[in-house]
C-alpha angles and dihedrals in degrees: 000000000000118000109268114254121252116256131190127215112200125187126202094247086062097261110148125191127178126215140151129266126247098161140050114322116234134108119261140171132203145124114308115227135161133223121202098198115128095211139018106072093149088058095043094050095053093044106119088210089075093064114149093004132128101221124219115196109202093196101100101221117056130172101034093123096042121208127311129239120273095245121161129223123176093354090304133099106263100219104031140065096229139358098273146021108274101187118099091223142343126235124193140161103229124012119205110222089191118064135184127184137138093240098031115119100163140019123262089246090056092049093051093048091050090055095040094243120146119231128195130194132178095057122132094241092179093060090039088053094048089055090051094047092050101040098026131239110325140183118268144181134214113214135192144152091024091292125128142191135196122262108269124204105202091193095073088066135072094251090173089067088056096053104030119107111261098218137027118272132186127210129189132358103244133146096253117065112211122193107214117198103210110218092154100312121202112233096234089063085062091043093054093046092050090056089062103065095268141147108214117210102193112194136178119274093254096042120135100228097171093112097045120105114233141138101219137020122226123195114199138215120263145152139282135013114342091215088069090069106072098150093060091045091053089048091049092047089059088050093055089065087063129068101230111127115264128201124184132186130198102317085017088064090053097044091049088050092051093047088050089054102261128125135243132208142191118262121223096246103344131231115283116156144088094246109062113139116219128183126216108236119255091012136080089233118120135183135198110236145188114236138179112170138118098194135060144200115251106233091201094065099050111123120246093262093058133066139179114271100188134014129202112249097211102049104007093241124152115277101174143331141212136202116251098230111007124069092258122128141143143186129215090208128067113260088182098053112163106219089029169216097185096179091123101039087110086078090079087059092050089053092053088046089054089051090047089055093043092055091042102253118154 
């Protein structure tokens, strides 16, 4: 094996770190963020919410279970969260060139190269994460072969437009019709809903669904600043005048808040992990959740007919909200987390129960 090529990671504050390449070799730029999960990199790398970001994995050893096969089930890739890798580059401490797992068909290196995504190892990710925690998420560049690129801030663009489906798709043939606004939906959301006797009508982010027949509206996760998605916010605003149940996840929580008249803001370094504790408001009950977002809803701006549903135990930020009288609710975390935890998966059943009540079922 040839000696891996040296690669530089440059942050906008001037911090420079040198590592070695194990992915596709090209210069890229993006927002540098970190994820503290111990497992689940195939799911994280294919999560559309990471669009435009250079992902730092804090767990020191990465690559030891390779990359799974691209098998399909119900029209979706079985082991991934979308049909492609969405991160701009991957940064790890120690890359395992040997992999072993029951469903692995290729190395992580091979998979990154196939999708033309750079990978860097040999970086002190602990020191890098400390910088990002203290100074906040910042822009960065991955440089190699003497090439360079300009710093790029993905949050200035409508990233949802880049990751959303282009044409309407239908999954399943169940009793309850769910209109799913695809802002960059994770496949496991669709998998969970299909287990609950549903027909999923998945539509593009800017689709006018006013003439569609459905029982419940679902607003998916997705990347970037929710305020870039004016068309969706306008459509959701019209839905709030009706009584059909609504369920939003992650970006869906923020878009629902904006449509309701609340405000959102950018977090210092975001929540990206599989172990974030959230508390159900007005109870002592807490859940461990998986999260991936850089923006949050400002609880202080919620209109009087809305109230927080969950609160982050660590920093008291909003983790969901609900309407006081209508069957509308949302979560900032991911109840469908592939790789876990699944503590809050019951919320999908709550959504279906709201639909049953709405259509008059016992």
